[in-house]
PANU-388668 format. One record per residue (C-alpha): x, y, z; residue in one letter. Coordinates in steps of 0.25 Angstrom, whole numbers, plus 2048, in hexadecimal, padded with zeros to 3 digits. Layout:
BEGIN
XYZA ...
END
This chain:
BEGIN
5A3A59309X 5A2A512FCX 593A582F8X 593A652F0X 588A702F2X 58CA7A2E6X 594A782DAX 598A832CFX 5A1A7E2C3X 5ABA882BDX 5A9A8B2AFX 5B7A8E2ACX 5BFA842B3X 5B3A7A2B3X 5B6A772C1X 5ABA752CBX 5AAA7A2D9X 5A1A752E4X 59DA7A2F2X 59CA6F2FCX 58CA6B301X 591A6B310X 597A7930EX 58BA7F307X 581A7A311X 589A8131DX 589A8E312X 57BA90314X 57AA8C321X 583A97325X 57BAA031EX 56EA9C325X 576A9C332X 57AAAC330X 56EAAF32AX 565AAC336X 570AB1340X 56FABE339X 55FABD335X 561AC1327X 555AC0320X 54DABF32DX 553AB032FX 555AB033DX 546AB633FX 541AAC336X 547AA033CX 542AA734BX 534AA5346X 535A96346X 53DA94352X 54CA9634DX 554AA1356X 561AA4359X 56EA9C356X 566A8F357X 55EA9434CX 569A99343X 570A8C344X 563A84342X 561A8C335X 56FA89330X 56FA7A334X 562A79329X 56AA8031FX 576A78321X 56EA6D31AX 566A75310X 56DA6D304X 56EA6030BX 567A5B2FEX 576A5E2F5X 57AA512FDX 573A4A2F3X 57CA422E8X 570A482DDX 575A542E1X 583A522E3X 585A4B2D6X 580A582CDX 58FA5D2CFX 599A552D7X 598A492E0X 5A5A482E6X 5A8A3B2E9X 599A372EAX 599A2C2E0X 58CA252E5X 586A332E0X 589A302D2X 581A252CDX 575A282D7X 567A2B2CFX 560A362D7X 553A3D2D7X 553A4C2D3X 550A552DEX 557A612E2X 561A622EFX 556A692F7X 54CA5D2F6X 557A532F9X 55CA5B306X 54EA5B30BX 54BA4C307X 559A4930FX 555A5131BX 547A4A31BX 54EA3C31BX 556A40327X 54AA4432EX 545A3432CX 552A30334X 551A36343X 55EA31347X 566A3733BX 55DA4433CX 562A4734BX 571A47346X 56DA5333CX 563A5C344X 566A6734DX 563A6535DX 555A67360X 54BA6236CX 542A5C362X 541A4D35EX 547A48352X 53AA4434BX 534A5334EX 541A59348X 540A5233BX 532A57339X 534A6533EX 541A67335X 53BA62329X 536A71324X 544A75329X 54BA6C31FX 540A6F315X 544A7E315X 553A7C316X 555A7130AX 54AA78302X 553A852FEX 551A872F0X 544A8D2F2X 53AA822F2X 537A772FEX 53EA6A2FCX 534A5F2F8X 535A51300X 53BA462F7X 53CA382FDX 545A2D2F9X 54FA352F2X 55BA2F2ECX 564A3C2EAX 56CA382F6X 576A2C2F8X 578A26305X 585A2E306X 57FA3B302X 575A3930EX 580A36317X 589A42313X 57DA4C314X 579A46322X 588A47328X 587A56323X 57CA5932AX 581A53337X 58EA5B335X 587A68332X 57EA6733EX 58AA68347X 58CA76341X 57FA7B349X 57FA77356X 576A8135BX 56CA7D351X 55FA79357X 551A74352X 547A7C35CX 53EA75364X 533A7F35FX 533A78350X 52AA6F356X 51FA79359X 514A7834FX 513A8834EX 523A8934BX 521A7E340X 516A8533AX 51EA9333AX 52AA8A334X 522A87328X 51FA96325X 52DA99328X 532A8F320X 531A97313X 539AA3319X 542A9931FX 545A92312X 547AA030CX 553AA2316X 558A95311X 559A99303X 561AA6306X 56AA9E30FX 56DA93303X 56EA9E2F9X 578AA7301X 580A9A305X 582A962F7X 589AA32F3X 596A9E2EFX 59BAAD2F1X 59AAAD300X 59BA9D302X 5A8A972FCX 5A6A8B2F7X 5ADA7F2FEX 5B2A712F7X 5BBA6C302X 5B6A6530FX 5B3A6E31BX 5AFA6B328X 5A1A6F32AX 5A4A77337X 5B0A7F32FX 5A7A81324X 59BA8632BX 5A4A92330X 5A9A95323X 59AA9531FX 596A9F329X 5A0AA9326X 59DAA7317X 58DAAA31AX 591AB4323X 598ABC317X 58DAB830EX 581ABD316X 589ACA318X 586AD030BX 578ACF30CX 571ADC30DX 56FAE031CX 561AE0320X 55CAF0320X 558AF432FX 549AFA32EX 548B09333X 53DB0E33CX 530B11337X 52EB22339X 521B2532FX 51CB23322X 525B3031DX 531B2A320X 52DB20316X 526B2930CX 52AB3930DX 51FB3C303X 513B3830DX 511B44316X 503B3F31AX 500B2F31BX 4F4B2A315X 4EAB2331FX 4EFB1631AX 4FEB1A31CX 4FAB1F32AX 4F4B1232EX 501B0A329X 50AB14332X 502B1333FX 4FCB0433FX 501AFC34AX 50AAF1346X 50CAE434CX 51AAE0351X 518AD134FX 50FAC9345X 50BAC9337X 504AD7332X 4FCAD9325X 4F7AE7321X 4EEAEB316X 4EEAF8310X 4E2AFC307X 4E2B0A302X 4DFB112F4X 4E9B122E9X 4F3B1C2EBX 4F0B1E2FBX 4FFB1A300X 4FDB0B303X 50BB092FFX 511B14307X 508B0E314X 50CAFF310X 51BB03311X 519B0C31DX 513B00325X 51EAF731FX 528B00324X 521AFF332X 522AF2333X 530AF032FX 534AFA33AX 52DAF2344X 534AE6341X 52AADF339X 531ADE32CX 53EAE2325X 53AAE6318X 52EAE630EX 529ADF301X 51FAE72F9X 517ADE2F0X 50FAE42E4X 507ADD2D9X 50FAE22CCX 51EAE42C8X 51BAF32C4X 514AF62D3X 520AEF2D9X 52AAF72D1X 523B042D5X 524AFF2E4X 532AFC2E3X 534B0A2DFX 52EB0F2EBX 534B062F6X 541B0B2EFX 53EB192F7X 53AB13304X 543B07305X 54DB0F30DX 543B15317X 540B0731CX 54EB04322X 558B0B329X 562B15323X 56EB0E31DX 566B0031AX 566AFA30CX 558AF330BX 556AEB2FEX 54AAEE2F5X 547AE42EBX 53CAE42DEX 536AD62DEX 52FAD22D0X 533ACB2C4X 538AD82BDX 53EADF2C9X 54CAE02C1X 544AE92B7X 542AF32C2X 54BAFE2C0X 553B012CDX 550AF32D3X 55CAEC2D8X 55EADF2E1X 56CADD2E6X 56AAD72F3X 56FAC92EFX 579ACD2E5X 585ACA2EDX 57EABD2F2X 57AAB92E5X 586AB62DEX 58DAAA2E0X 581AA22E6X 57FA942E1X 576A892E4X 574A7D2DDX 566A792DDX 564A6E2D1X 55CA792CAX 566A842C4X 575A822C0X 57FA7E2CBX 585A8C2C9X 578A942CAX 570A8E2D6X 567A952DEX 56DAA32DDX 565AA42D0X 558AA52D7X 55CAB02E1X 561AB92D5X 552ABB2D2X 54EAC72DAX 53FAC12DCX 543AB72E5X 54CAC02EEX 545ACD2EDX 53DACA2F9X 549AC9302X 54CAD8300X 549AE230CX 53EAEA302X 538AE22F6X 52EAE72EDX 528ADE2E2X 51CAD62DCX 513ACF2E5X 516AC32DFX 524AC22E5X 51FAC12F2X 514AB82EEX 51FAAD2E9X 522AAC2F9X 516AA42FAX 515A9D2EDX 51DA902E8X 528A962E2X 537A942E4X 53DA9C2EFX 531AA22F5X 537AA1302X 540AAC2FFX 534AB52FCX 52EAB1309X 53BAB4310X 53BAC230AX 52DAC530FX 52EABF31DX 533ACB323X 52EAD731AX 521ADF31AX 51AAD930EX 511AE5306X 508AE12FBX 502AEB2F3X 4F6AEC2E8X 4F1AE02F0X 4E3AE02E8X 4EBADE2DBX 4EEACE2DEX 4E4AC32D9X 4DFAB92E2X 4EAAAF2DFX 4F5AB92E3X 4ECABE2EEX 4ECAB02F3X 4FBAAF2F2X 4FDABC2F9X 4F5AB7305X 4FDAAB307X 509AB5306X 502ABE311X 4FFAB131BX 50FAAD319X 514ABA31CX 50AABD326X 511AB032EX 51EAB532DX 519AC2332X 51DACB327X 514AD8326X 50BAD8319X 504AE5312X 4FAAE4308X 4F7AF1300X 4EAAF22F7X 4E1AFE2F2X 4D5AF32EFX 4D7AE72F8X 4CAADF2F8X 4C4ADA305X 4C6ACC301X 4D5ACF2FEX 4D8AD530BX 4D0ACA313X 4D9AC030BX 4E6AC730EX 4E2AC831DX 4DDABA31FX 4EBAB5318X 4F2ABE322X 4EAAB832EX 4EBAAA32AX 4F9AA8330X 4F7AB133DX 4F2AAB34AX 4E4AB3349X 4D6AB0344X 4D5AB4336X 4CDAC1334X 4BFAC132EX 4BAACB323X 4B2AD232DX 4BEAD5335X 4C5ADC329X 4C1AEB325X 4BBAEA317X 4B5AF7315X 4BFB02318X 4C8B0730EX 4D4B0A30EX 4D8B01318X 4E3AFD320X 4E4AEE326X 4ECAE8330X 4ECAD8332X 4F5AD233EX 4F4AC6349X 4EBACF34FX 4E0AD0345X 4DCADB339X 4DBAEA33BX 4D6AF1330X 4D8B0032FX 4CFB09327X 4D7B14320X 4D3B2131BX 4D7B2430DX 4E0B3030AX 4DAB2F2FBX 4CAB302FEX 4C2B2D2F1X 4B4B2F2EFX 4AFB2A2E2X 4A1B2C2DEX 49CB1F2D7X 48FB1F2CEX 488B142C4X 483B132B7X 47AB062B2X 47CB072A4X 485B0A299X 47BB15294X 47CB1C2A1X 48DB1A2A0X 48CB21292X 483B2C297X 48CB2E2A2X 499B2E299X 493B3828FX 48FB4129AX 49CB422A1X 4A5B43294X 49DB4D28FX 49FB5629CX 4AFB54299X 4B0B482A3X 4B9B3B2A1X 4B2B2D2A3X 4B8B1F2A2X 4AEB1529EX 4B4B072A1X 4ADAFB29AX 4AFAEC29DX 4B1AE728FX 4B6AEC282X 4A7AEB27BX 4A2AF3286X 4ADAFE284X 4ABAFF275X 49CAFF276X 49DB0B281X 4A7B13279X 49EB1226DX 492B15275X 498B2227AX 49EB2626BX 48FB24266X 489B2E270X 490B39268X 493B41275X 4A1B3B277X 4ACB4026FX 4B6B3526AX 4C0B3F268X 4C0B44277X 4C1B3727DX 4C8B2927EX 4BCB21278X 4C3B1E269X 4CFB1B270X 4C9B11279X 4C0B0B26EX 4CCB09265X 4D4B0226FX 4C8AFA273X 4C4AF5265X 4D3AF1263X 4D3AE9270X 4C5AE326CX 4CAADF25EX 4D8AD9264X 4CFAD026DX 4C7ACD263X 4D2AC825AX 4D8AC0265X 4CBAB9268X 4CAAB425AX 4D8AAF259X 
END
């Protein structure tokens, strides 16, 4: 009880206030415990994937969180503000590491001492050595709660011997608060360990949320007087329940009726929309859908109809719609406003968020999900002022946007979930139980395409449904996305010959059973006659012939010089009237561009 976790100095009186470290640790643990018991953000469902269920699983998660800031016992952290009688901290020369790295290093030191380790771990049928190896990833997830995994640092001098003794004593006492916590035997299974690595990113996102909510002074009253841990635990549970109560309730998905219930203006569904309405959906396992059709053929309505069916079948609880540009995202946001209420039961209040770097400029955009919880949250992380803390990053909509029930934004907001960005875990947490729709897939270059492949494989592992839309997807792109999807499934990857390549429009479905390609009739059939001309002379004769009969002609050239030469050739024929054409205007602009380019080259 001599250690602090939070500090704020009153600017008027000059008096500083602290919140004791053991109390803050239990604040966050209480949030995590209730988050699992109430399955908020799908916490219980996620932990179930790695073998943690029921009360035992909830207490195990709370036990983990009860040591998330164990690195703050280090004197290098404590002396930043107040040492509380720890005189041996004042003169010690410490290495400059954040408390998340210090906490991970402290646990790893305990892992090397089996006798001490047994005193601070939950019960288990596993041997001590096996438990240390298994729990390493869990401790990494828990201590690395500032957006990046902690890196192992050895031979640290940040802790005094007394710091270590006090931290260890806290771990012994905190363990008594979770008598039903247990390290399950299934943790030793290779499949579970592999699954834990994938889900560790989502679980770390839950840890971030718990730490952020548990740092909110508005709900968790700061304590600077000694409390028995058991007494404070009951207090923390009460305050955590009050804090979580203001989170918007998860809206309940309504049953799917038909496409007209979503889009009243559709009287006769297009062939692609009919397939989206009727195709059989799997009850379990990952699914990938690729919809290819002409521009303006209703792919958006088909995708949202398919997403609604997936939500109604329990496969997802929301949607994230990704597009290539802010302009297209803004337009889609306006369309989703009209559809939002039809996805959920009447009386529900689903959240809709626009996610891109200039979303605040979008007229009508609001983001109030976290307003009440944001104010008063503080976390000292050695990077921001003590009074600011980790609340500052959550004020940015881009990092929390994917946690909304329905989101629309630029594709980069989703791709950052698999890139080395801080708090990418929050993005994966937001996408895990949503239908992920990507429009204009053909618009992405090879680099972004590779990132999208990685995101598809991760979401496929989580079982999140994926829908890709395109009017002009190449065969190579389709094959790469299908291969990325199948790479994490227990199936033999399909060969190019197994994938339909000639039909268009096309509806493609992939799941653990393989790939199904469904040729679709176009509701806007177009037959375009194409003829070939083999020389410029033939082009000029053709243009003169058509223009003389009153028709419009466009001739596109590769270079400015080609365009100027063609224009002058047509004028020299004396059969084209410059006053009845756009040639003179085009010539003026082209000449100006060429002169400007020439000047730039000379400079």
